[in-house]
N, C-alpha and C positions, 0 to 999 in steps of 0.2 A: 618539623621541630628537630633541632640538632641535639643529640644526646651526648653529654660529656661526662667522662669519668676523671676525677681529680686524684692524682697519686702523689702523696707527699707525706713524709713522716712527721711533719709539724702540723698539729691540730689547728694552730692559729692560721697557718698558710692555707690549709684546706678550707677553713671557714671563710677567710678573706676572698679567695678565688671563687668559691661557691657563691658568696654574696654578690660579687661583681658580675659573674656570669648570669645569675638568675634575674638580674635587672632587665635583661633582654627578653622580649616576647618570643623570640624564635630559638632560644637556647634553654635546655633543661639539664641540670646537673643530676645525673641518675645515681651518683654515689661518690664516696670518697674512700680511698684506700690508704693505709699508713705504710704499707710495704708492698713490693711486687708480688709476693706470694698471695697476699689477700687480693691484689688487683687481678691476678690470673683467674681466680674463681669468679670474681665480679664481672670480668669481661665475658665469660661464658654465659652467665645468667642474665646480664643487663644489656648486652650487645650495644655498647656505646658507638657513636660515630667518630668521636675524637677523644684522644687521651691528652691530659697535661701530665708531664712526667718530671719529677725531681730526679737529680742525678745521684746525690749521696743519701742513701737510705740503708736501714738495717736489713739483715737477712739476705738481700741481693741488691747490688747497686743498679742504678738506672741503666747503665750501659749494657750490663749483662742481660738484664730484662729485655731491653730494646732489641738486642741481637736475637734472643729467642723469639720475641714477638714477630719480628720481620721474617724470620724463617718459617714460623708456624701459622701466623695469622696477620699478615701485613695490614696495617691500618694507619690513618693519619695520627701523628704524634707531635705535640708541641713541647719542647724541652723547657723547663723552668731553670734558667741558668744564672750563675753568679757572674757579674761583669768584672772578672779578674783574669789574669793570665792563665791560671790553672783552669778556671771556668771556661775560658775561650778554647783551650786545647781539647777539653772533654766535650764541649758542645760541638765543635767541628767534627770530632770523631762520631758523635751521635748523628750528625747530618750525613756523614759518609755511610753510616749503617742504614739510614732510611728515614730518620726524623724529618718532618716537613719544614719545621721552623722552630724558633726559640723566642723566648721573652725573658727579660730580667726577672730575677726572684723579687717578689714584693718586699719592701722594706717597712720597718716599723713607723717611719716618719712619712708615710704616703699621703698624709692629709692634704697637703697643698697640691700634690701631683696626681692625686687619685683619679680625677676625671680623664686626664691624658692617658694614664696607665690602663684604665678600664676600657677606653676607646680602642687602644692598641690591642688589648687582649681579645675583645669581642671581634675585632676585624680579623685577627689571626685565626681565631676559632672558626669563624664563618668561612674564611678562605680555605682552611684545612679541610673542612667538610666537603669541599668541592674539588679537592686536589686529586691528582692521579698518583697512585703509588707505583712508581716505575720499578720493575725488577732490576736487580743488579746485573749489569752487562759485563761480559768479559772485557778485560783491558785490551785496548787496541794497541798494537806495537807502534813505536815512534816511526813516523814516516821518514824514509831515507831520501835525502836530497843531497847527498855528499858531493855528487858531480853535477848537480843542477844549479844553474844561476837563477836567482830570484830577483824580481823587480824591486826597486827602491820604493817601498810603500810603508804606510803606517796603518796598523789594524787597531780599531777602537771597539771595545766590548762593553756592553751594559747588561746588568742582571739584577734580580732581587730574589724573591722567594724561590728556593730551589737552585739558585745561581751558584752557590759555592761548589756544589758537586758538578753542575753542568760545566762551569769554568774549568774545574780540575779535569774532567773527562776530555774537554776540548784541548786545553793547553798541554796536557801530558802526552798528546800524540804529535805535537809539532816538533820539527827538527831544531837542532842547535843553531843553525844559520838562518832561522826564520826572521823576517823583519820585526822591528820593535812593536810591542803590543802594550796598549794602555787600557786599564780596566777600572770601571766604576761599578762596584758591587755595594748594594745597600747593606751596611754592616756597622755595628757599634765600634767606637774608637778603641775599646779594649780588645777587640777581636781582629782588627785588620792586620796587625803585624803578625799574629799567629797564623792567620789565613795565608799571608804571603809566604811565610816560612814553610807551611805545610805544602803549598803549591810547589815551592822550590825543590822539595824532596822527591816530587813526582815527575819533574820535567827535565828535558834536555836543555831547555832555555834556562836562563838565570832570572829568578823572580825576586823582586824587592818591593817593599812598601815605599812609595814615592816620598821623597823629602823636599822636592822642589829644586829647580835649577839644573836637573840632570839632562845631559845630552842624550837624546834617544838613539840607541844603537841596536843594530841587529843582534839577535840572540838574547835580548833582555825584555822582561815583562815588568811593567810599573803598575802597582796596585794603589788605588786611592786610599789615603788614610780614612779612618772611620769618622773623623770630625772635621774634614776639610774637603773642599771641592777640588778635584784634579782637573786642570786645564792644560792645553798645549799652546805654546807660543813659538813663533818663527823668528830666527835671526839669520838673515842671509839664506843659505840653502839648508840650514839645519833646524831641527825641532828640539825644543826643550820642555821639560815639565814645569808647571807653575801651580802652586797651591793657593787657594783663596779661602780666607776665614770669614766668609760673608754669610748672610742668612740662608737657611734651607730653601731649596727650590722644589716645588711639588712635595713639600713636607720632608724632603730628604737632603742629607748632607753626609757623604757626597751624593750629588745628583748626576744621573746619566745625562739629563738635559744639558747641564753645564758643560760636561766633557764633550758631548757630541757637537754642541754649538761652537766650541772652540776649535774642534777638528774641522768643522765645515768652514770656519773663517780662515784658517791658516794652512790647511792641507788640501782640501778640495779633491781634485782628481788623483792625488797621491794617496788617498785613504780608502780603506774598506771598513764599513760599519757592520757590526754583528750584534743583534739584539737577542738575548737569551731569556729564558723563563723568568717571570716576575709578576708581582701583584701591582696593579695600578696602570698608569699611563706615562710614568716618568721616562723621558728620552724619545718619545714618539716624534715630537716636533723637531727635536735636534737631529734625529735620523733623517727626517724629511729635508732639513736644511743641508745636511751632508749630501743627500741625493741631488738636490738642486745645484750644488757646487761641483758635481761630477763624481762623487763617491759611488762605489758599488756596494750595495747593502744586502745583507742576508738576515732573515728572521728565522728563529727556531720555529718549527712547525708545531701545531697544536697537539698532535699525538704524542710527542716526546717531551712536551713542556709540563712541568709540575703545575704551573699556573700560566695560562696563556693570556695574561693581562697585558703586560708590556709589549710582547711581540704582536699580540692581537690588535692593540691600539695602533701600532705602527703600520700593520697591514691594512687596517681600516682607512687610513689616510694615504695609502699608496706610497709609504716612505721606503718601501723595499723594492728590490729587483727580483728576489726569489725567496722561497721558503724551503728549508731543508730540515730533515731530522737531525738531531744532535750528533749522531755518530757519523754523519756524512759531511759535516761542516768543515772539518779539518782538511779533508781531501779536496773539497770545493775551493777552499782558500788557496791551497797549493796550485790548483789548476789555474786560478786567476793570477797567481804571482809568477808562474814560470815564464821565463823570457822566451 
């Protein structure tokens, strides 16, 4: 039985989340706290497995509470976030501190979308209960390749749960002259632009949310928008981004599967695939297609993945060439790309 503590200053939200969670046979809500100070005492006495945590609360905001929690008693936390630009920035900060995942704050007009919202909430709580809480690692210096010549390649990265921080850890160590990188991260539309901007502040490369039609250039990272599929097309010897406003694939938009399949089709031997932490199986078949077309593929290992769903699914069908811990992937990419 998964024990959940719901932390929110709104009695209505606590009641709604509790009702949805307790419909599941394997989940028990052990309590509801209206502020972090109350939650602190309840954590000690009730020993929950997972917390749901609002951000804006009286007496102590959710970020300050989360920072203390991860320092003193690390545990799986799902942030209850508003899908706004401000909400995106705060939620991404929470993920950088150690929160596992986030879900939109429930709205008053949930009647029509309640089954979908409930299914997502239950899935995230179940996954959080199985997640690994990784300690914060020291920042690795940017790899110096000032005098090194790198091969003309394209690097494609896919990720989901735990991926925003895994991507940041990987990309922030790459040099400014690194080949172009395209990224499909499962993320809401309201968050993807903030995610790209946050990455840009940490990297020697230039990071942008893809707009479609961009020529892929060394030193640039292109992040899929949260409501479009990112694909790659080829014109002559050059690669360009293309955005598709089509149906979700594997329940996701952007989908890693869609990105990887496009890379397999037009880049083949000129590409390297990287599958990072994430829930589910999205991208596994696409990574296999890349391998069959000559790509070299790396999967994040289980020990360093928050969730070894997507990398594990790729490994299960032999879509990879190697598994690597997250902190070694950047160096491995450089060794593959040096002329």
